[in-house]
N, CA, C and O of each residue as an XYZ file, in Angstrom:
312
protein
N      11.853      1.331    -29.543
C      10.979      2.075    -28.932
C      11.051      1.560    -27.223
O      11.088      0.417    -26.768
N      11.054      2.715    -26.610
C      10.915      2.344    -25.106
C       9.578      1.535    -24.736
O       8.550      1.831    -25.345
N       9.552      0.515    -23.750
C       8.332     -0.024    -23.407
C       7.131      0.732    -22.787
O       5.951      0.389    -22.865
N       7.605      1.758    -22.195
C       6.286      2.535    -21.807
C       5.919      3.430    -22.860
O       4.792      3.904    -22.722
N       6.563      3.799    -23.887
C       6.059      4.616    -25.035
C       4.718      4.118    -25.614
O       3.794      4.800    -26.057
N       4.816      2.797    -25.515
C       3.288      2.106    -26.204
C       2.194      2.530    -25.317
O       1.054      2.484    -25.779
N       2.398      2.984    -23.966
C       1.024      3.286    -23.171
C       1.032      4.856    -22.870
O       0.395      5.370    -21.950
N       1.831      5.534    -23.759
C       1.915      7.028    -23.535
C       0.760      7.830    -24.151
O       0.975      8.716    -24.978
N      -0.557      7.475    -23.700
C      -1.740      7.948    -24.086
C      -2.078      9.051    -23.166
O      -1.623      9.022    -22.022
N      -2.846     10.036    -23.562
C      -3.425     11.022    -22.737
C      -4.291     10.485    -21.482
O      -4.983      9.469    -21.549
N      -4.171     11.264    -20.370
C      -5.202     10.769    -19.490
C      -6.198     11.896    -19.279
O      -5.737     13.004    -19.002
N      -7.481     11.741    -19.377
C      -8.335     12.790    -19.293
C      -8.836     12.881    -17.982
O      -8.544     11.947    -17.235
N      -9.761     14.113    -17.382
C      -9.926     14.170    -16.247
C     -10.573     13.229    -15.572
O     -10.286     13.078    -14.384
N     -11.543     12.428    -16.165
C     -12.325     11.272    -15.544
C     -11.264     10.056    -15.238
O     -11.440      9.323    -14.265
N      -9.949      9.858    -16.292
C      -9.133      9.093    -15.957
C      -8.362      9.110    -14.682
O      -8.101      8.170    -13.931
N      -8.029     10.461    -14.587
C      -7.229     10.895    -13.429
C      -8.007     10.807    -12.137
O      -7.445     10.531    -11.077
N      -9.492     11.079    -12.244
C     -10.340     10.957    -11.116
C     -10.201      9.611    -10.496
O      -9.899      9.423     -9.318
N     -10.494      8.512    -11.552
C     -10.238      7.102    -10.999
C      -8.965      6.746    -10.435
O      -8.889      6.106     -9.386
N      -7.844      7.180    -11.161
C      -6.699      6.901    -10.450
C      -6.285      7.497     -9.226
O      -5.466      7.030     -8.435
N      -6.910      8.555     -9.132
C      -6.687      9.427     -7.723
C      -7.268      8.585     -6.531
O      -6.750      8.337     -5.443
N      -8.678      8.158     -7.117
C      -9.457      7.421     -5.850
C      -8.812      6.211     -5.386
O      -8.763      5.840     -4.213
N      -8.201      5.480     -6.635
C      -7.632      4.122     -6.080
C      -6.330      4.444     -5.381
O      -6.005      3.801     -4.383
N      -5.536      5.460     -5.886
C      -4.339      5.882     -5.294
C      -4.551      6.136     -3.899
O      -3.818      5.534     -3.115
N      -5.498      6.988     -3.407
C      -5.879      7.674     -2.236
C      -6.400      6.357     -1.338
O      -6.099      6.249     -0.149
N      -7.025      5.603     -1.880
C      -7.588      4.569     -0.966
C      -6.534      3.702     -0.573
O      -6.496      3.351      0.606
N      -5.528      3.233     -1.505
C      -4.476      2.332     -1.174
C      -3.302      3.093     -0.137
O      -2.662      2.485      0.722
N      -3.198      4.410     -0.403
C      -2.182      5.145      0.423
C      -2.867      5.250      1.946
O      -2.168      5.407      2.947
N      -4.171      5.155      1.988
C      -4.758      5.357      3.348
C      -4.661      3.694      3.912
O      -4.218      3.394      5.021
N      -5.083      2.886      3.081
C      -5.047      1.611      3.608
C      -3.599      0.775      4.171
O      -3.500     -0.191      4.927
N      -2.549      1.586      3.459
C      -1.319      1.157      3.926
C      -0.558      2.188      4.846
O       0.561      2.002      5.325
N      -1.252      3.170      4.994
C      -0.880      4.283      5.706
C       0.585      5.079      5.303
O       1.424      5.558      6.065
N       0.564      5.035      3.902
C       1.768      5.643      3.245
C       1.578      7.096      3.056
O       0.500      7.534      2.653
N       2.536      7.825      3.318
C       2.620      9.301      2.763
C       2.356      9.427      1.356
O       2.828      8.519      0.672
N       1.786     10.234      0.816
C       1.476     10.550     -0.575
C       2.809     10.727     -1.277
O       2.900     10.249     -2.407
N       3.731     11.279     -0.816
C       5.286     11.692     -1.252
C       6.215     10.611     -1.019
O       7.377     10.883     -1.319
N       5.995      9.424     -0.548
C       6.863      8.431     -0.164
C       7.313      7.591     -1.570
O       6.574      7.538     -2.552
N       8.447      7.039     -1.515
C       8.979      6.321     -2.445
C       7.807      5.011     -2.854
O       7.559      4.698     -4.018
N       7.197      4.376     -1.679
C       6.247      3.475     -2.152
C       5.161      3.968     -3.008
O       4.780      3.416     -4.040
N       4.672      5.094     -2.481
C       3.535      5.863     -3.168
C       3.938      6.269     -4.399
O       2.957      6.349     -5.138
N       5.021      6.581     -4.980
C       5.424      6.822     -6.042
C       5.397      5.630     -6.927
O       4.782      5.666     -7.993
N       6.071      4.524     -6.507
C       6.145      3.257     -7.287
C       4.616      2.849     -7.387
O       4.247      2.441     -8.488
N       3.849      2.901     -6.542
C       2.330      2.435     -6.600
C       1.661      3.418     -7.753
O       0.979      2.913     -8.645
N       1.872      4.740     -7.699
C       1.256      5.659     -8.682
C       1.642      5.140    -10.135
O       0.827      4.974    -11.043
N       3.197      4.878    -10.225
C       3.518      4.454    -11.680
C       2.950      3.356    -12.166
O       2.714      3.296    -13.373
N       2.615      2.247    -11.271
C       2.200      1.089    -11.582
C       0.626      1.198    -11.818
O       0.032      0.558    -12.686
N       0.046      2.066    -10.961
C      -1.427      2.315    -11.511
C      -1.882      2.839    -12.824
O      -2.875      2.537    -13.485
N      -0.728      3.875    -13.101
C      -0.923      4.541    -14.267
C      -0.601      3.417    -15.559
O      -1.321      3.270    -16.546
N       0.485      2.786    -15.311
C       0.755      1.687    -16.452
C      -0.226      0.805    -16.549
O      -0.478      0.456    -17.702
N      -0.920      0.288    -15.622
C      -1.959     -0.482    -15.628
C      -3.141     -0.020    -16.281
O      -3.784     -0.761    -17.023
N      -3.487      1.244    -16.031
C      -4.610      1.889    -16.684
C      -4.438      2.159    -18.113
O      -5.313      1.893    -18.937
N      -3.266      2.708    -18.419
C      -3.010      2.851    -19.791
C      -2.863      1.580    -20.665
O      -3.019      1.598    -21.886
N      -2.554      0.485    -19.952
C      -2.733     -0.900    -20.614
C      -3.861     -1.572    -20.928
O      -3.932     -2.631    -21.551
N      -4.873     -0.832    -20.413
C      -6.346     -1.028    -20.684
C      -6.927     -1.604    -19.325
O      -8.094     -1.969    -19.471
N      -6.470     -1.771    -18.140
C      -7.218     -1.949    -16.953
C      -8.036     -0.664    -16.336
O      -7.574      0.082    -15.472
N      -9.164     -0.559    -16.858
C      -9.813      0.798    -16.458
C     -10.901      0.666    -15.184
O     -11.499      1.629    -14.704
N     -11.036     -0.729    -14.736
C     -11.978     -0.936    -13.788
C     -11.461     -0.591    -12.324
O     -10.427     -1.074    -11.864
N     -12.192      0.194    -11.717
C     -11.595      0.650    -10.254
C     -11.409     -0.628     -9.509
O     -10.336     -0.892     -8.967
N     -12.345     -1.349     -9.478
C     -12.063     -2.660     -8.562
C     -10.831     -3.566     -8.812
O     -10.143     -4.032     -7.905
N     -10.591     -3.798    -10.336
C      -9.552     -4.463    -10.744
C      -8.176     -3.750    -10.562
O      -7.114     -4.359    -10.437
N      -8.296     -2.534    -10.560
C      -7.056     -1.728    -10.362
C      -6.648     -1.875     -8.930
O      -5.463     -2.044     -8.645
N      -7.655     -1.814     -7.950
C      -7.376     -1.874     -6.466
C      -6.746     -3.540     -6.340
O      -5.662     -3.715     -5.783
N      -7.351     -4.445     -6.778
C      -6.896     -5.917     -6.762
C      -5.367     -5.813     -7.382
O      -4.453     -6.186     -6.647
N      -5.123     -5.436     -8.400
C      -3.760     -5.279     -8.923
C      -2.682     -4.678     -8.398
O      -1.499     -4.965     -8.581
N      -3.252     -3.644     -7.591
C      -2.168     -2.883     -6.816
C      -2.015     -3.396     -5.564
O      -0.942     -3.105     -5.035
N      -2.926     -4.221     -4.788
C      -2.704     -4.898     -3.830
C      -1.699     -6.083     -3.809
O      -0.873     -6.264     -2.914
N      -1.878     -6.905     -4.957
C      -1.095     -7.935     -5.393
C       0.261     -7.374     -5.766
O       1.264     -8.006     -5.434
N       0.384     -6.056     -6.535
C       1.826     -5.677     -6.679
C       2.479     -5.429     -5.315
O       3.610     -5.860     -5.091
N       1.661     -4.621     -4.238
C       2.339     -4.458     -3.046
C       2.685     -5.653     -2.405
O       3.771     -5.753     -1.835
N       1.587     -6.896     -2.450
C       1.923     -7.945     -1.829
C       3.258     -8.712     -2.290
O       3.867     -9.440     -1.506
N       3.574     -8.552     -3.302
C       4.691     -9.266     -4.039
C       6.015     -8.463     -3.710
O       7.104     -8.899     -4.082
N       5.910     -7.425     -3.090
C       7.089     -6.521     -2.986
C       7.200     -6.249     -1.362
O       6.523     -5.380     -0.813
N       7.970     -6.946     -0.782
C       8.023     -6.842      0.544
C       8.565     -5.374      1.298
O       8.279     -4.945      2.416
N       9.323     -4.873      0.396
C       9.552     -3.421      0.641
C       8.777     -2.357      0.718
O       8.884     -1.372      1.449
N       7.774     -2.688     -0.301
C       6.750     -1.770     -0.425
C       5.685     -1.576      0.774
O       5.080     -0.508      0.867
N       5.493     -2.501      1.578
C       4.661     -2.598      2.729
C       4.702     -1.627      3.885
O       3.766     -1.350      4.636
N       5.899     -1.167      3.908
C       6.290     -0.201      5.000
C       6.735      1.119      4.408
O       7.420      1.181      3.388
N       6.260      2.313      5.182
C       6.441      3.606      4.536
C       8.110      3.970      4.461
O       8.813      3.522      5.367
N       8.694      4.720      3.463
C       9.839      5.005      3.360
C      10.412      6.169      4.657
O      11.583      6.551      4.670
């Protein structure tokens, strides 16, 4: 089984709204275009974290900032 398949659960409108708020805030904070490579990696990380059980908006923000902080290439737009 592919590792991601364990988390392939449906996202409902309220789930997507939470993820969108976090994604938008971080893209604004880092001044990344929503279509950039960094933004796509961030979106994937957020979805993976959410589907793994991290549903708290503040914790998602914290985890995403840590993710970006550990990836030097992530900090500047593509």
